[in-house]
Steps between C-alpha positions, in 0.01 A plus 500: 500500500198278474296435816195277542299434813407139446131423528365331809186358338362341186339648306728801554335774705612805693464305822843441659535214749874423465813705419748424222656748258702395196768741390642442152382139532818394678453657846205447731409713796319275745355160426133518594358397163795426273482124541142507364602640162349263245781580255780286641745646248458837675565340835814343358634839396512620862853504639472707816219541755517787748286442811402821680367325812358167613123559498316223316364715216860576409646144519201270439610343173877516541523121564283433194714727280817324613346158431368607161837626371731242660726298273799294623820698461674814633240752377244619755285795596664739746286617793610830651365634829594635843696232691218463754250442222723234346517336842121510531460347155719210610343454846135555409467401134787286374503304823419148387144532630326776307727435200815297438815658635633629168797657672614173656435311179704748293861436408746733317456290188127457529322775699124540531565866583784734581455756780659841528457733797400862444606794713316832521651779293747260331427484126538175312518438122301227336391442138598851390319662790630678809271422794521702820319367809368754749303449822134601510243500783300176506382261770815291450843622379460564130725618222366717222694486175623766261575355156724676245572374148732789414229686313204499737440450872185337640428469873319218681449595868325168561261479797533815709325767697632853534876484465794736462835353388364364174380844386817671619698266279273552197527878533859471381435253216505614139286337230228391741201403286249329728422380851281193560349600836243311703162600634363208698201646681235770464497789742229332711771249600779747562564357843548150360731638230712671767543197728567262212754723327297583189353808333141621496393751235584809705843382611580406139415855390718644778788274391501651152585839648825361645637457149478823304554339159297469182472121483230245439342363815362154432264375771545137602396264782139609534338236724245337266209550735563876509640553151200689362472718812868590483471584131206729568682677782809553282290631214331751735845632599585566133872447562726574200694217335322231703368186328379159603724211406388263225615146584637323195585825320859555391606850608793636301723771648763678298670837469180656365323425829329180404189391317152634538290361786312187396138543406 
């Protein structure tokens, strides 16, 4: 399985403003930055976009992606999300005011997008992957995703604070190679992390203890203003198997446990 957190800035830096992962080039998890990919051929390879929740850093460039890849005919990108998120996308984004109503404009023979509802704990197969949505603990209802290619499993909890069901599910999963887990705030803003449904450094460390597994923990979603402070706090904790994500880097996960962390 190949996973890339798409960069949020040019030139590419470790600052993350938006959220989009590409998995094996054909599946996207969230659409924060994917519509900004300069390589339009890569955008055109995407067939399925899973939206974990409706916050703007996770959906910002979805309309741009759909416009960039549209060609008349029956082929279209599939957008998969909780039914309420699909409703919000229609009412608040594709509403004829913020953006054209792609849903109303779509026909079976010429769709701008195809929508598919997701249900928690009900796996779905797409592009050779089995994707299992599971609820996590964020400020709005959010689905984390567990992705299995038959050889390796990689987990994307999405935005979350301390949660339970996601880790209980992963405890029974074989071939788990990595978890892309957020740390949004430093410990000095632990109160803000709690009320907004995010992790601070200490709550991130406590979360690792809920999953007694030897996996790679890849830190994502550091708020840019606090990114260096969070990195310093994590380094001081000296947690095993924890690394900071490198946007634009293609992580490869296989039966051997995956590649070495990027330099």
